[in-house]
C-alpha positions in Angstrom: 6.2 3.1 -8.7 4.8 4.1 -5.1 7.1 4.2 -2.2 6.1 5.2 1.8 5.8 3.6 5.0 2.7 1.6 6.3 1.7 2.2 9.9 -1.2 -0.1 12.3 -3.6 1.6 13.7 -1.4 2.4 16.6 1.1 4.7 14.6 3.7 1.0 14.6 5.5 0.0 11.5 4.2 -2.9 9.6 7.6 -4.5 9.2 8.8 -7.7 7.3 5.4 -8.9 6.5 3.6 -9.0 2.4 0.4 -8.2 1.3 -1.0 -7.2 -1.7 -2.0 -3.7 -3.5 -5.7 -3.8 -5.9 -6.5 -1.5 -8.6 -9.7 -0.5 -6.8 -11.4 0.2 -10.6 -10.2 -3.8 -11.8 -10.4 -6.0 -9.0 -10.5 -8.4 -11.2 -7.0 -8.1 -12.3 -3.9 -9.3 -10.7 -3.2 -7.7 -8.0 0.6 -6.9 -7.2 2.8 -8.1 -4.2 3.8 -5.3 -1.4 6.7 -6.4 1.1 7.7 -3.8 4.0 11.2 -3.8 5.3 12.0 -3.4 9.0 10.4 0.3 9.1 7.4 -0.4 7.6 8.9 1.1 3.8 7.6 -0.4 1.2 7.8 0.3 -3.0 5.2 -1.1 -5.4 6.0 -1.1 -8.8 3.9 -1.1 -11.8 0.5 0.9 -10.6 -1.2 2.8 -13.3 -3.1 5.8 -12.5 -6.0 5.1 -10.3 -7.3 4.2 -6.5 -5.5 1.3 -4.9 -6.2 -0.5 -1.9 -3.4 -2.2 0.2 -4.2 -5.3 2.1 -1.9 -6.7 4.0 -0.9 -10.3 5.8 -0.7 -8.3 9.3 -2.9 -9.7 12.5 -5.4 -7.0 12.0 -5.3 -7.4 7.7 -4.1 -3.3 7.8 -5.9 -1.9 4.9 -4.7 1.3 3.3 -6.0 3.6 0.2 -3.3 5.3 -2.2 -4.5 7.5 -5.1 -1.8 7.3 -8.5 -2.3 10.8 -9.8 -3.4 11.4 -13.9 -0.3 13.0 -14.6 2.6 10.9 -12.1 5.4 9.6 -13.8 7.9 7.5 -12.2 8.7 7.5 -8.4 5.3 8.6 -6.3 5.9 8.8 -2.7 2.9 8.6 -0.2 4.7 9.3 2.7 3.5 7.2 6.3 -0.2 5.6 5.8 -1.9 4.7 9.0 -4.3 1.6 8.6 -7.7 2.3 7.9 -9.9 2.0 11.4 -11.9 -0.9 12.3 -10.2 -3.2 10.1 
């Protein structure tokens, strides 16, 4: 499980929205659904080690990249993530 907070390019929370998390090395696999609360906090379960791309369904189609380490177990706190520029 990865937990953190999603922020747009201006540093504001992406609140009360959904998106999807896709494994970068295996994009053909079914994406996982992401939900944010009012503060932009999220939790995604079922992530395997590797690189993941989160694409949110906000006006800007915000994109985030996270990496789950091979040795990660249980909950992984990724902190505040700011959307990539130019999305």
